[in-house]
DRENVO-716238 format. One record per residue: chain; residue in one letter; residue number from 1; x, y, z of N, C-alpha, C in turn. Coordinates in steps of 0.001 Angstrom, whole numbers. Layout:
N
 ch aa   i     npx     npy     npz    capx    capy    capz     cpx     cpy     cpz
  A  a NUM       X       Y       Z       X       Y       Z       X       Y       Z
...
This chain:
110
 ch aa   i     npx     npy     npz    capx    capy    capz     cpx     cpy     cpz
  A  m   1     818   -1192       0       0       0       0     867    1265       0
  A  e   2    2067    1156     546    2950    2320     612    3261    2876    -775
  A  v   3    3354    2007   -1783    3664    2462   -3139    2535    3336   -3673
  A  i   4    1293    3008   -3344     165    3822   -3789     194    5174   -3081
  A  i   5     424    5141   -1773     483    6384    -998    1584    7292   -1546
  A  q   6    2729    6736   -1848    3840    7535   -2388    3472    8138   -3736
  A  n   7    2815    7363   -4593    2393    7888   -5895    1357    8995   -5745
  A  i   8     416    8832   -4816    -580    9875   -4564     110   11131   -4044
  A  r   9    1024   10951   -3114    1764   12083   -2545    2516   12844   -3643
  A  d  10    3251   12118   -4459    4023   12758   -5529    3115   13496   -6514
  A  c  11    2007   12860   -6864    1079   13460   -7820     513   14774   -7285
  A  f  12     106   14766   -6017    -566   15944   -5482     385   17003   -4930
  A  l  13    1615   16634   -4643    2590   17668   -4282    2820   18615   -5454
  A  a  14    2739   18079   -6654    2902   18905   -7853    1713   19843   -8059
  A  k  15     628   19608   -7329    -578   20424   -7455    -848   21216   -6175
  A  k  16     196   21502   -5429      64   22195   -4141    -712   23502   -4270
  A  e  17    -473   24244   -5344   -1162   25517   -5533   -2685   25324   -5589
  A  h  18   -3130   24216   -6191   -4570   23937   -6250   -5159   23882   -4842
  A  f  19   -4488   23165   -3952   -5000   23015   -2594   -5030   24350   -1858
  A  e  20   -4025   25169   -2085   -3983   26479   -1434   -5138   27358   -1913
  A  v  21   -5406   27349   -3207   -6500   28151   -3758   -7848   27603   -3278
  A  f  22   -8009   26281   -3294   -9262   25680   -2824   -9497   26005   -1351
  A  a  23   -8435   25954    -535   -8567   26266     886   -8949   27729    1079
  A  e  24   -8330   28613     319   -8648   30036     419  -10103   30299      21
  A  a  25  -10569   29602    -998  -11954   29750   -1449  -12922   28955    -570
  A  d  26  -12385   28124     333  -13174   27295    1238  -14214   26487     474
  A  t  27  -13717   25720    -485  -14602   24957   -1348  -14360   23459   -1206
  A  r  28  -15382   22696   -1462  -15246   21238   -1438  -14522   20793   -2707
  A  i  29  -13604   19879   -2556  -12803   19462   -3711  -12874   17965   -3956
  A  e  30  -13806   17263   -3309  -13863   15816   -3476  -13993   15394   -4931
  A  g  31  -14833   16076   -5700  -15022   15713   -7107  -13744   15874   -7908
  A  w  32  -13062   16995   -7726  -11796   17224   -8420  -10756   16186   -7986
  A  f  33  -10672   15971   -6676   -9683   15034   -6144   -9954   13626   -6664
  A  k  34  -11222   13224   -6694  -11572   11894   -7190  -11205   11757   -8670
  A  a  35  -11464   12794   -9457  -11110   12744  -10880   -9609   12608  -11067
  A  e  36   -8833   13363  -10300   -7370   13248  -10371   -6915   11845   -9969
  A  l  37   -7555   11268   -8955   -7195    9907   -8532   -7516    8875   -9611
  A  i  38   -8617    9061  -10316   -8955    8136  -11405   -7860    8150  -12463
  A  v  39   -7395    9333  -12826   -6314    9440  -13812   -5050    8755  -13284
  A  l  40   -4708    9026  -12012   -3512    8417  -11413   -3648    6901  -11334
  A  l  41   -4791    6414  -10855   -4976    4964  -10728   -4960    4274  -12083
  A  d  42   -5519    4915  -13104   -5453    4355  -14449   -4007    4232  -14913
  A  s  43   -3204    5236  -14621   -1783    5199  -14968   -1063    4076  -14216
  A  l  44   -1355    3933  -12917    -731    2873  -12116   -1162    1490  -12597
  A  l  45   -2381    1378  -13080   -2873     113  -13624   -2125    -237  -14910
  A  r  46   -1975     741  -15798   -1251     504  -17052     213     165  -16803
  A  e  47     799     758  -15737    2192     480  -15382    2336    -803  -14561
  A  k  48    1206   -1444  -14267    1157   -2692  -13497    1637   -2523  -12052
  A  v  49    1516   -1316  -11529    1811   -1062  -10118     669   -1605   -9263
  A  i  50    -561   -1474   -9789   -1736   -2066   -9141   -2362   -3043  -10130
  A  q  51   -3143   -3986   -9612   -3765   -4978  -10490   -5145   -4528  -10979
  A  e  52   -5829   -3713  -10175   -7182   -3318  -10538   -7624   -2173   -9628
  A  f  53   -8558   -1378  -10119   -9277    -456   -9241  -10706    -365   -9738
  A  k  54  -11611    -227   -8793  -13032     -78   -9110  -13517    1211   -8464
  A  r  55  -14284    1968   -9206  -14833    3226   -8718  -16247    2994   -8204
  A  e  56  -16508    3445   -6982  -17802    3372   -6319  -18436    1982   -6357
  A  p  57  -17673     971   -5937  -18233    -378   -5914  -19216    -545   -4749
  A  k  58  -20139   -1456   -4921  -21066   -1830   -3854  -20462   -3019   -3111
  A  i  59  -20505   -2967   -1783  -19910   -4007    -951  -20995   -4582     -55
  A  d  60  -21137   -5893     -47  -22089   -6539     861  -21495   -6595    2254
  A  t  61  -22265   -6146    3242  -21842   -6176    4638  -22966   -6818    5452
  A  p  62  -22688   -7198    6707  -23745   -7789    7535  -24957   -6866    7725
  A  t  63  -24758   -5551    7601  -25871   -4612    7784  -26448   -4131    6449
  A  g  64  -26038   -4732    5360  -26551   -4337    4046  -25445   -3911    3120
  A  r  65  -25825   -3490    1924  -24849   -3072     925  -24364   -1672    1217
  A  k  66  -23069   -1469    1072  -22436    -165    1274  -21680     202       4
  A  q  67  -21285    1438     -87  -20541    1915   -1242  -19351    2721    -757
  A  v  68  -18192    2515   -1380  -16987    3298   -1088  -16537    3955   -2388
  A  d  69  -15621    4907   -2281  -15159    5602   -3479  -14341    4701   -4403
  A  f  70  -13428    3907   -3828  -12591    3023   -4638  -12274    1743   -3886
  A  i  71  -12080     673   -4632  -11370    -509   -4163  -10148    -619   -5051
  A  i  72   -8977    -729   -4434   -7718    -831   -5167   -7103   -2184   -4852
  A  s  73   -6793   -2965   -5892   -6161   -4273   -5720   -4665   -4143   -5941
  A  l  74   -3916   -4589   -4936   -2460   -4490   -4957   -1887   -5726   -4284
  A  n  75   -1027   -6430   -4993    -367   -7626   -4454   -1368   -8627   -3895
  A  g  76   -2478   -8814   -4606   -3473   -9799   -4203   -4375   -9373   -3056
  A  e  77   -4246   -8154   -2578   -5097   -7654   -1496   -5950   -6508   -2010
  A  s  78   -7171   -6422   -1487   -8064   -5317   -1832   -8041   -4284    -722
  A  h  79   -7956   -3012   -1110   -7918   -1906    -150   -9082    -960    -443
  A  l  80   -9869    -670     579  -10984     255     439  -10478    1679     595
  A  c  81  -10986    2574    -223  -10571    3975    -182  -11817    4849    -205
  A  e  82  -12020    5626     843  -13145    6555     937  -12583    7964    1072
  A  l  83  -13078    8894     283  -12600   10273     291  -13576   11162    1047
  A  k  84  -13026   12061    1861  -13826   13072    2547  -13047   14382    2529
  A  a  85  -13740   15468    2269  -13117   16790    2252  -13047   17336    3668
  A  l  86  -11880   17819    4072  -11733   18397    5405  -11947   19898    5427
  A  c  87  -11720   20564    4329  -11881   22027    4271  -13261   22318    3686
  A  i  88  -14257   22337    4556  -15613   22548    4061  -16339   23570    4921
  A  s  89  -16661   24680    4325  -17542   25710    4875  -17029   26409    6118
  A  q  90  -15756   26367    6411  -15238   27071    7583  -15370   28584    7416
  A  a  91  -14935   29119    6289  -14981   30563    6081  -16409   31067    5939
  A  a  92  -17306   30240    5418  -18694   30643    5219  -19485   30631    6521
  A  g  93  -18877   30131    7590  -19555   30100    8874  -20543   28958    9027
  A  t  94  -20451   27964    8152  -21326   26798    8248  -20489   25520    8251
  A  p  95  -19606   25369    9250  -18713   24212    9246  -19466   22905    9441
  A  r  96  -18919   21858    8859  -19461   20516    9033  -18801   19884   10245
  A  n  97  -19537   19088   10933  -19026   18342   12066  -18384   17061   11531
  A  l  98  -17068   16958   11603  -16378   15790   11046  -16695   14508   11799
  A  h  99  -17182   14605   13030  -17580   13398   13762  -18715   12674   13035
  A  f 100  -19470   13409   12236  -20551   12822   11442  -20028   11679   10572
  A  y 101  -18828   11855   10006  -18270   10854    9108  -17669    9657    9837
  A  f 102  -17254    9840   11088  -16526    8802   11809  -17375    8266   12957
  A  r 103  -18489    7659   12608  -19360    7064   13606  -19753    5674   13140
  A  e 104  -20228    4890   14049  -20545    3504   13753  -22039    3352   13538
  A  d 105  -22476    3667   12311  -23863    3498   11920  -23902    3282   10420
  A  n 106  -25063    3453    9809  -25167    3184    8377  -24619    4310    7502
  A  v 107  -24147    5404    8097  -23574    6518    7340  -22069    6634    7577
  A  g 108  -21619    6369    8801  -20233    6593    9172  -19253    5618    8545
  A  l 109  -17977    5917    8686  -16902    5114    8091  -16466    3929    8937
  A  i 110  -16851    3889   10205  -16369    2809   11091  -17137    1545   10809
């Protein structure tokens, strides 16, 4: 998994200015970030760094079907990847409570 993290880091370090502008504008960037990841993952797939990736797959769980942003297959293991924007609505005075995302129910990530 470290190879994927390093590739993501390298890819987005080159786009540092984007993050600074998005933060200043206090805008959600999940859609842009997901699109950039699709391009990167496609490149890693063609280079055979990863074996497969699926976008927004449905996963059967004991509490029903769930959906994540990506499943990435690497060295015979599947890794779930869920994206959440941390810079959301702070400047507009309508901040989101991040605990909403990290709870153990049918919406949270746990």
